[in-house]
N, C-alpha and C positions, 0 to 999 in steps of 0.2 A: 503494500500499501504504499503511497507516495502523496504527500499533505505537504504544500508549501504553504508560505507564510502569506503570500497573495491570497488564496482561497480559504484559510484555515478559520476565518470568521465566519463567512458566510457558511462551511461546513459546518461551525459551530451552531449556528441560529439555526440551519437547516431550514431556511427559506424556500428551498430548493434541491432536488435529488443532485449530487454530484459523485460522478464515479470514481472520485479521487478518494472518497470518503467511506467509512461503512456507517450502516444502519444504526448502531448502538454507539456511535461518536459520544454522546453526553449519557448515554445507559439512563435516559430519560423517556418514557413513553416509544418503546421500541419498536413499535406496530405502525407508526407513520411517523413522518418528519410535522415536525411543531412549530409555529411562528415562537421568536425568542422569548416575546412578552410572556407566554405561555407555559415557557419551560419550567419555572419554578412558582410556585401559587400557593404554595402553605410548607410548613417546616416539614412535612412526610417527603414531598418531591425536593426538597433543600436536602433534606438527609439522604437522597438517592441520588441527586447530585453530587454529594461528598462523597458519597460512597464508590463513584464513578470515577471521582478524580485518584481516590486511594488506587482501585483498582488499575490505572494505567502507570504507576508507578512497578507493578510487579513486570511489566515488559521486558523479556529479554533483550532487548535494545536500551533500556535504563536499567534501571537497578535489579532486575530480575538476572542481567550478566552484565551486558557491555560498561556499563559504570563502574563496575567492580575490576572486569578484566583489563581494558584496553589500559589503564593509568598504572598497571602493575607489570604488564606486558610491556609497555614502552619502557622501562625502566630496567632496575636490578633485582626484582624479585619471583618473577616469571619467566619463562621460556616455555617455546613448544616442544611438544615431545619430538623424537624423528617420524613417529607412527599418531599422524592427527587428523582430526576429519576436517581440515583445512578453513577451519575457521580462523580469523584473526590474522592470516599469515603476512600481510603487511604491516601490521603493526608492530609483530616480532622481527619482521625486514627492515622496518623502518624507513619504509618506501611506500607510506599512504599517499591515496591520490583521491582529487574531488570526485571521480566517480566511484570508490570505495561504497559497497553497499551499506557495510555497519557505519559507516560514518552517516549517511542518507539516513537511514533507520532510527540514529540515536537521535539526529535534528529532529526529525520527526513524532517520534516518540515524547521529546521532550516539551515540543511545542503542543501537542496535544493534552498534555498535563496542565500548560499555562492554560492555553484555550478554556478549558474544563473547570479548572478554578476560577479565572476571571468571570465564565457563566454563572456560576457559584454564587461568586461574591456579587455580582450584580443585580442576580436575582432573589439575593438573600436580602441586600440592603433594602429593597421595594417591599418588603414582608412589612404586616403591620402586626405587633402581639398584643395581645387580649389581657394579660396579666406578666407582674416581673420576671415569674418563672418560664416562661413562655419567650420572652425576649432574652433569659440569660442564655436559654436553648438555642437559640436564632444566634447570638451573639459567639457563641462557643462555635459553632458551625462555620460561621463566616470567620473566623478567626483562624480556624484548620486550614480552610482555604487563601489565606493569605498567607500562611507561613509554607504551604505547599507551592504555592507559586513562586517564593522567593527560593524557596530550595531549589526549584529549577532554574530561575533564572541564573541562579548560583553555578549551577552544574554547567548550564550552558556557557558561561563565561570561563567558566575553567577550561573546558573542553577546546572551545572556537575561539577564546582572545588571551592574547598575553596577559600574564599576572598585572594586578593592580599596581604593583611599582614599576614595571617595565620603562613608563615614563614619568618625569615628577609630578604631572598632575592625573595621572592617569586619563591621559585624552586622546589616547590611541584606540582603535576601533575595536568595538564590542561584539554586542550582537543585538539582534532589533528587539527592543522592550514590548510585548503586547500588556497594554493592561486597560484595554476597555476593547468592550463587546458592541457589536455594529453591524445593524444590515447588512451594509456597504462594501463592497470589496475595498480591499487595502492592500498596499505594497510598501511596508515601511523599510524605510532605511536603516542600516546601523546605528545603535548609540554608540555614544564612547565609553568606556569601562567605567568613567565614572560616573557615567548618569545610569549606568547599569546598576550600579553598587548604591548608588542612591534610590532607585527604585526597589533592592531588596533590601534595603535599613529600613525604607519607610512601609514596605509591606509587613517586614517582620516586628518593628515598633505598632502596627495597628493590630497584629496577631497578637501580641503580650495584651495589648489593652483591651481587647474582647474578650479574650478565654480567659476563664476561670477554673475549669478541669485542670487537675494535678497528677491524675491519676486514672490513665484513659487507654487500654494495651490495644496497640497496634494503631493507635491515631495519635496527632499532634496535641501536646498540652501546652501550656504556659512554660513551664521550664525548658521543653524541648524545644520551642521556641528559642527560650534563652543559651540555650546550647548550641543553636544552630548561629546565634548572633555572635555568640562567643568564636564560635570559628569562621566565620564571615569577618569580623573584627580583625583577628589574627594575618587573614589573607590582605587585608588592608592596611596591616602594620599599627593597626589602630589600637595600643597597648592598653589606655585604662578602658576602653571598650571591652577588650578582651578580659581583662584581670574582672571587670565588674562583673559580666556576665558569668563568666564560668564558677566563680568565688558564689553568686546567687545561686546557682545550680549546685555546687557541690556542697554549700551550708543550708540549703533552704529547702532544697527539691525531693528530700525524703530518699535519694539513691544511697547506696555503700558498695564499695567493691568487694567482688567476690573474693572469698579466701583463696591462699595457696592452693588450700589443700583441696579444694571447690571448683577451680579454674576451667575445667570442661563443662560447667553449669552457664558457662557464659553462653559457649555454643550448644549445649543441649537441652539446655531449659528456658522456655517460653517466660519473656516478661521477668526475667529475673531483677533481683535488685537495683545491676549495672545497666542493666536496659533502659534508654530514654526513650529512643523512640524506634521500633521496628516494623516491616512491611510483612504481613502474615500469608502467609503460604499453607492452604487446607488441603486434605486429601481431593476435595471436590476442586478446588480453585486455585491450580500452580502452573508453571511453566513445561512442565512434564518432563522431556529427554531435553530439552533448551534452556532447563533450571541451571544455575550456580551449583548446586548439588551433582546433578549429572557431571556437567562440565569438567569437574573435577576429580568424581569419584573414581576409582580405578576399576570398578565394576561397570562404570557408565564409560564415557569417552576418556578420561584423564588428558585431556590435549596440552592441557598447561600445568608444567612440574615446577616447583621452587627451587630457586637457583642453589646451589652448594656453595655461592657466595654468603646467602643470607642464614641458609642453616649455620655454617659455620660461625657465625658472628653472635649467636648466642654461646653464653655460658653452659656447661653440662649442668648446672643444675639449677637450672631456668626452663619455670614448669611452660614456657611459651611454647617450647620445643615437641609438647604434644599434641600441638595444633598443628607439627608436619608430621607423617608416615612416613618412616622407608619401606622399600618393596623394591618389587621390579616390575617391568611392564610389561606384557607379555608380547615377543615381536620387535620390541623395540630396548628402551635402558634395562642394563640388569641393576642397575643402583639408581633408583628413581627417586625420588622425594615429593609424596604426596601432600597437596593440600587438606587440613582435616576440620576445617571450621564450618564444613556443613555437613557435621556426621549424620544424616539423614539418608545425605546423596541420592540416591535413584528411587526413593519414595518421595522427592520431590518438594516434602513439607518444611524443609528448614525455614525457618523466618529470618528475613534479611534485616541483620542490623545496623542503622544508617548513623543513630547518635548513641553513645555510650559513656559513663562517667571517665572511664579513664582516659579519654581524648582532652577532658575538659581539666586534670589534672595537667595534662601535655601541653594543654594550650595555654595555661596560665603559667606553667615554667616557663615555656618560650616567651611569654610575653614579658615577665617578670625578668629572665636572663636580657633581653635586649632593652631594659629597660633599666640595666642596669643596678637592679635588684636582685643580686646574687645569691643571697642564703636565703630568700624564699623560693628562689628558682631552683635549688639545689634542694631545698625540703619538698617541695611540692615530686621533682624529680626521683628523690629516692622513694617516695610513697609508692610511686609504679614500680620500680626495679626491685623493692624491697617485698612486694606482692608476687612479683614471677621469682625472685628469690631471695629469701629472708636474709642470706648471709652475703646480700651484694653490697660490696665496699662503699664507704661514703663517697660523696661526690663533694672534691674540691676544688674542681675547675671554676673559672669566671671568664668573662669576656666571650671572645671566637668560640674558645674551648670549649665553655659551657654551652654555647645556642649550639654548636653542633655535635655534642653529648644531645642534649634533647633533640634533635632533628635524626639523631642514629634510636635514641629510644622511639621516636614516634615509629621509626622504619621498623622495629621489632614486635610493639604492642600492636601496631595497625596493619601489621602487613596483611595481604590479598584483599582490603576492606575500601580499596579506590582512591588510595591520599598520596602513592610514593612518588609518580610523576608530577603532581601538582608540587607536593613539598620541595623537593630538587627545584624547581623550576620557579616558585617564590621567593626561594632563597639565594637564587641567582648560581646556581652548582652546576657543575658539569655533570652529565648523565652517561652511565655505561648502561648499553643493551646487552643483556646476557644474552647468546641463543647456546645454551649449553656450554660447547667447549671455543665457542666463537665470542668475540665481546665486539660490539661497534662502540666506539667510545665517541659520543658527540658534544661538544662545548657548546656554553651560555654564552650571549644568546644563540638561542638556536629557533628560525622559523618552522623546524619541524618539532618544536616541542610540545605545540596546539595542533588540531587539527583543521582541514581546509572547508569553508562552506562547499556543501554540496553542489556538484552542476546541475543539479536540477530546481535546485532553487536560484541559482545564479541565471540560468535561463525563463525560470516562471517570473522572476523579481526582477527589473533591472534597477530599481532602488538599490537593492541590496550590495551593491557593487560598491569597493573592489575587492575582490578574493584576497584571503590571508595573503600575505608573502610568502613565497618560496613554492606556489604552487601554480 
C-alpha cells in the first residue's frame, strides 16, 4: 500500500474512495466511507478512533519491526546472518536508496499514525461532555492522541532528518508536519527540524496537560508522555528539561527497576514495574511471521544476529548478557548470537517496550554529564550498572570520558530497542556498520546516517523537495 502525504488527509477523511488507501484506515465505520465531521461523534467513537491509532503502531513497518531493526542494523549491534530472507539487506550493506521498499513502508506507516491521531484529536476536541467525569475521559483520550502524534513526528525526524544539533539553530530540513485535518488535498513542504521539534514539544505539553491517568496498561499516560518528553529533550541537548522530566518520572511515576535476580521479567512479564509504555500484541492481534519475535527467533527467521563486538562489551557477570543467547544457525553461522529480548518468539505475542524506566536514568545521567554535574551523573549511571552487575566498579570519569561512558551504557542497556544509530549520530560519533567479519567505517557527519525521502513521495508531492543530500 502506498499512501503519500499529498493524499493522506483525503484518505483520512474518507470523502471519496482512493485506491491507495485501505478501507479501515481510521478503523471507524469500516462498512462505508464517512464524512470527516461524522467520524468521531461521541466517546465511543473517539475510543474506537484511538484504538485504531494504537493498532497502527504495531505495523511491521513501524514498531512491529522496522523501527527496532533499522537503527541497530545500520550500526554496530546487529548484522544479517549469511543465510537470511533478504529483509533489510540494503541497510546492512549501507547502500539504502530512495526506491527502497522498507523506507517507503516506514514513511507511510508513520504518517498513517499521525493522520489517524490528528483525526482523533480534531474529532475529540469538538465533543461536548455532560459531566466532569465524561470530560475527564475525553481529555485523557485526546491527550493520548497528542502523545502518539508527538512520538510519530519524533521518529520521522530521527529517521529522515539529521539530528537537532546538526546545525546551530536546527534550521536544516526535517519532515513535513501534519497537524490539521482537512477535506482538501494538500501537498505539504518539509519543515525545519526546529519547527518539527517545536510541534513535538507542543503536542507533548498538551498531552501532559490533558491526561490524568497514571496507570493504563498498553496506553499512553501522563508519565509516559513525560518520559517521551525527557527523551525528546536530550535529543535537543535541552539538559534542564531532560533532567526535569526524567526526574518526575523516576520520583513520581510509581515505577521501579526490576531487580538483578528478576532481570528477565523485563522481557517476559507484561506491564512490569519498569515498563512505562509498551505496545500490546495478543494471540489474535499481532504481526505473525512479520513480528520482531519471528525475525529474531532461531526457530523463525533469525535474520539479524548480535555482533560479537557488542557481546564482548558486557562484563562476564552482567545479567544483560542473558538477553543474548549463544547457539548455531542451521546452514549458516556455527557460533551465532541470538537476540532474546522477545522470548515468546514465534508465538508473536511479545509486547514491544517503547519506554522503560532504565532509559530515564540514562537520559538524566547524560544530561547531568553534559551539564557538568558529574557526581549526579555518576550516581545515575551506577544505578543502572549495578542493577546489571551488583559488583560493578564505581564510576569515576568526568568530562567527555563520562559522556562516552553513558553512551556506551546506553548501548548495553538499550540494545536491540532501536536507539543505537540515533545515539551515535546525535553525539557526532563515527559509526561502524558491522557485517559479520566485515566492517564498514562511516565517519561523522554523514549523509547516509539518515534515510532518503521515498521516491514515490517525491513524485507525488513536488513541494516536498529537495531530497536528502547524498541520495
